[in-house]
PASEBA-1860 file (N, C-alpha, C; in nm, 3 decimals):
! residues 82
1> MHLIGEVN> -15.223/4.982/8.572/-15.334/4.958/8.482/-15.286/4.981/8.339 ~ -15.290/4.881/8.258/-15.240/4.887/8.121/-15.307/4.996/8.039 ~ -15.436/5.011/8.051/-15.509/5.109/7.970/-15.464/5.251/7.998 ~ -15.425/5.278/8.120/-15.384/5.413/8.157/-15.260/5.454/8.079 ~ -15.172/5.362/8.052/-15.053/5.392/7.976/-15.082/5.438/7.835 ~ -15.203/5.413/7.787/-15.240/5.452/7.652/-15.299/5.593/7.644 ~ -15.322/5.657/7.756/-15.383/5.790/7.755/-15.286/5.889/7.692 ~ -15.335/5.964/7.594/-15.257/6.068/7.529/-15.285/6.198/7.602
9> MSKVPQSP> -15.190/6.242/7.682/-15.211/6.359/7.766/-15.219/6.489/7.685 ~ -15.187/6.485/7.557/-15.197/6.606/7.476/-15.340/6.634/7.432 ~ -15.429/6.539/7.454/-15.570/6.556/7.417/-15.651/6.593/7.540 ~ -15.767/6.649/7.517/-15.854/6.686/7.628/-15.921/6.560/7.684 ~ -15.959/6.562/7.812/-16.021/6.445/7.872/-16.149/6.399/7.801 ~ -16.216/6.491/7.732/-16.340/6.458/7.662/-16.315/6.406/7.521 ~ -16.190/6.395/7.480/-16.159/6.352/7.343/-16.210/6.211/7.318 ~ -16.246/6.181/7.194/-16.290/6.045/7.161/-16.186/5.938/7.199
17> DAQQILVR> -16.058/5.970/7.183/-15.954/5.872/7.219/-15.957/5.840/7.368 ~ -15.962/5.945/7.449/-15.966/5.924/7.595/-16.093/5.851/7.636 ~ -16.205/5.888/7.577/-16.332/5.826/7.612/-16.336/5.680/7.569 ~ -16.273/5.647/7.458/-16.269/5.506/7.413/-16.188/5.422/7.511 ~ -16.082/5.477/7.565/-16.003/5.405/7.665/-16.089/5.381/7.789 ~ -16.173/5.478/7.825/-16.261/5.459/7.941/-16.368/5.354/7.916 ~ -16.413/5.341/7.794/-16.506/5.231/7.761/-16.437/5.099/7.791 ~ -16.313/5.085/7.750/-16.237/4.962/7.776/-16.212/4.943/7.925
25> WHQHLRYF> -16.182/5.052/7.997/-16.162/5.048/8.142/-16.290/4.998/8.210 ~ -16.404/5.052/8.168/-16.533/5.013/8.224/-16.558/4.864/8.198 ~ -16.532/4.819/8.076/-16.548/4.677/8.043/-16.458/4.591/8.130 ~ -16.336/4.637/8.153/-16.243/4.564/8.237/-16.298/4.548/8.379 ~ -16.353/4.655/8.434/-16.412/4.648/8.569/-16.524/4.545/8.575 ~ -16.598/4.533/8.465/-16.710/4.439/8.462/-16.668/4.293/8.471 ~ -16.541/4.263/8.451/-16.493/4.126/8.473/-16.503/4.088/8.620 ~ -16.505/4.190/8.707/-16.504/4.167/8.851/-16.637/4.201/8.918
33> YEPSLEVL> -16.705/4.304/8.871/-16.834/4.345/8.927/-16.898/4.445/8.832 ~ -17.025/4.471/8.851/-17.095/4.571/8.770/-17.097/4.703/8.847 ~ -17.008/4.794/8.814/-17.002/4.920/8.889/-17.117/5.013/8.852 ~ -17.176/5.072/8.952/-17.279/5.173/8.926/-17.211/5.300/8.874 ~ -17.290/5.390/8.820/-17.235/5.517/8.774/-17.175/5.595/8.891 ~ -17.236/5.582/9.007/-17.184/5.648/9.127/-17.046/5.592/9.163 ~ -17.029/5.461/9.150/-16.900/5.399/9.179/-16.795/5.445/9.077 ~ -16.833/5.450/8.949/-16.739/5.496/8.847/-16.693/5.639/8.875
41> RGLGNNYN> -16.788/5.725/8.906/-16.753/5.865/8.938/-16.663/5.870/9.062 ~ -16.695/5.787/9.161/-16.613/5.782/9.282/-16.471/5.735/9.254 ~ -16.455/5.640/9.162/-16.320/5.597/9.124/-16.243/5.714/9.062 ~ -16.311/5.789/8.976/-16.246/5.906/8.916/-16.201/6.005/9.023 ~ -16.285/6.027/9.122/-16.248/6.116/9.232/-16.129/6.060/9.309 ~ -16.134/5.930/9.339/-16.026/5.868/9.415/-15.894/5.871/9.340 ~ -15.897/5.854/9.210/-15.772/5.855/9.133/-15.700/5.989/9.148 ~ -15.775/6.096/9.172/-15.714/6.228/9.188/-15.697/6.266/9.334
49> ENPDFNAT> -15.793/6.232/9.418/-15.797/6.285/9.554/-15.736/6.194/9.660 ~ -15.735/6.063/9.637/-15.677/5.971/9.733/-15.525/5.974/9.718 ~ -15.451/5.998/9.826/-15.306/6.011/9.814/-15.236/5.890/9.751 ~ -15.283/5.770/9.781/-15.218/5.651/9.725/-15.241/5.639/9.575 ~ -15.366/5.653/9.533/-15.395/5.651/9.389/-15.322/5.765/9.319 ~ -15.329/5.884/9.378/-15.268/6.001/9.317/-15.119/5.979/9.296 ~ -15.052/5.925/9.395/-14.908/5.900/9.383/-14.878/5.800/9.271 ~ -14.959/5.697/9.261/-14.939/5.597/9.157/-14.953/5.659/9.019
57> FTAIHPDL> -15.058/5.736/8.998/-15.081/5.794/8.867/-14.988/5.912/8.839 ~ -14.951/5.987/8.941/-14.855/6.096/8.923/-14.719/6.042/8.880 ~ -14.684/5.923/8.925/-14.558/5.862/8.883/-14.557/5.834/8.732 ~ -14.674/5.813/8.675/-14.685/5.791/8.529/-14.675/5.925/8.456 ~ -14.750/6.022/8.505/-14.748/6.158/8.449/-14.806/6.251/8.555 ~ -14.742/6.366/8.579/-14.789/6.454/8.687/-14.933/6.503/8.671 ~ -14.981/6.511/8.549/-15.117/6.561/8.526/-15.221/6.450/8.514 ~ -15.177/6.326/8.522/-15.269/6.214/8.498/-15.383/6.205/8.599
65> PAFLQKAI> -15.361/6.223/8.729/-15.476/6.210/8.822/-15.591/6.305/8.790 ~ -15.561/6.431/8.766/-15.667/6.528/8.735/-15.729/6.499/8.599 ~ -15.647/6.457/8.503/-15.696/6.421/8.370/-15.796/6.306/8.380 ~ -15.760/6.204/8.456/-15.849/6.089/8.472/-15.980/6.129/8.539 ~ -15.972/6.211/8.642/-16.093/6.254/8.711/-16.187/6.326/8.613 ~ -16.133/6.418/8.535/-16.216/6.491/8.439/-16.272/6.399/8.331 ~ -16.187/6.310/8.281/-16.230/6.219/8.175/-16.339/6.124/8.225 ~ -16.322/6.071/8.345/-16.421/5.979/8.401/-16.551/6.052/8.430
73> HHYVDVLE> -16.543/6.174/8.481/-16.665/6.251/8.505/-16.741/6.273/8.374 ~ -16.669/6.306/8.269/-16.735/6.325/8.139/-16.798/6.193/8.092 ~ -16.724/6.085/8.105/-16.773/5.952/8.066/-16.904/5.920/8.139 ~ -16.906/5.941/8.269/-17.025/5.913/8.349/-17.139/6.008/8.312 ~ -17.106/6.135/8.289/-17.210/6.231/8.248/-17.280/6.184/8.120 ~ -17.202/6.136/8.024/-17.259/6.087/7.899/-17.347/5.965/7.924 ~ -17.302/5.873/8.009/-17.383/5.755/8.041/-17.512/5.794/8.111 ~ -17.506/5.894/8.199/-17.627/5.938/8.270/-17.730/5.998/8.175
81> RG> -17.682/6.063/8.071/-17.775/6.123/7.975/-17.835/6.017/7.882 ~ -17.776/5.900/7.883/-17.827/5.788/7.806/-17.795/5.798/7.662
END
């Protein structure tokens, strides 16, 4: 995923930079389907907890799976609050 390569791991998952990348990630998903907030949160969980996703993202950076899960959870929390 091209957008993932842009994540600055020195920033917190809630940083504006990380959250802006997730806005673009969300828009990208919309080219294929309209994901519910539950689906978005589930993707964040899968990126960290599913062995295949985890291995892919760990190959990019060892902390990336957990970072993505936290960042996506924050993103979804903000969307839920409206």
